[in-house]
N, C-alpha and C positions, 0 to 999 in steps of 0.2 A: 504494500500500500504506500502511496505517496505521502510525503510529509505534508502537514497542514499549511506550511508556508513555503514560498519560493522567493529567491532573491530577485532583485530587479534585473541583474545581468542574465540570470538563467531564464527569466520570463521573456526578456527581449530576444534571446536566442530561440526560444521555443516559438514565439510569435513570428519571428522571421522565417522559420521553417513552415509556418502555417499549421503548427502542431497544436494550437490552442485557440480558445476564444476568450477575449478579454471582456469582463463584465464590470462596469463602473457603477458602484452603488452609492455614489455621492449625490447630493441634492442638485437640482438644476442650476441654482445660483453658483455653485462651486464649479460647474462645468464651463461657465463663462470665463472663469479665471485661468483654469488649467484643464487640459484634456489630452488624452492619447488618441490619435487618429485610429479609427476602425473599431473603437470599443462599442459595446452594446450598453446604452444608458438605461439602468434599472435601479432607481433609488431604493435604498434599503427597505423602506416601508412597503414597496410594491413587489418585492421578491416573492413572498408567499403566494400572491395572486397570479404572478406572471411566470414563475420558474418552470412549471410543468407544461405550459403552453409554448414557451419560447426557447427553452434549453433542452438539449438532448443529454440524458443521463450518461450516455457513452462518451460524450465529448470531454476533452481536457479543458477545464475552465480555470482562468486566472481572475480572481476577484480583487478589485482595487478600490480603495477609498483614499482619504487624505493621508493618514499615518499608519494604517493597518489594523486599527481596532474594529471598525465596522466590518471591514472585509473579512476579518477572522470570524466574527459572529455569523456573518452570512455563510462563510465556508463551512462552519460547523453545522449550521442548519441544513445547507445543501447536502452535506455528507449524510446527515440523518435521514434525508429524503431519498437517498439512493444515488446521488451524484458523487460517486466515489473518487472521481478524478478532479474534484474542485480543490483549488489551492488559493491561499491568500497571498497577495503581493506584500512581502515583508517591507515595512516602512512606507507603504502606500505610494501615491503619486509624488510625494515629496522625495522619496528615495529614487524613484524613476527619474525625476528631474536632476537630482544630484549625481546619479551614477550612469544613466543611459542617455538622456536627451535634455541638455541644459536649456533648450528652446521651450520646454514645457514650463509654464509659469509656476511660481511658488507663492504660497500664501500662508 
């Protein structure tokens, strides 16, 4: 079984290979400040209603938020729902900006 967290560098490599789907669970106002291209925007509060309609339990999912707290909570929930390949981006979009793409805004 996969670890519950994945580093920004490992997630970037995985996404580059198109081996995962990025799920951004931040609020819409946060997305105006910083976002990663190609992510599926699904605010944390909407995940329970949308996950089974929009996500495939067989897919590798990388869940991202601001610093990694909300994404870890969503990852745990997804794993409990049968999405066994869900992982939280350690450090969130803040780590992504610092380690992968400095063009992504920080807040």
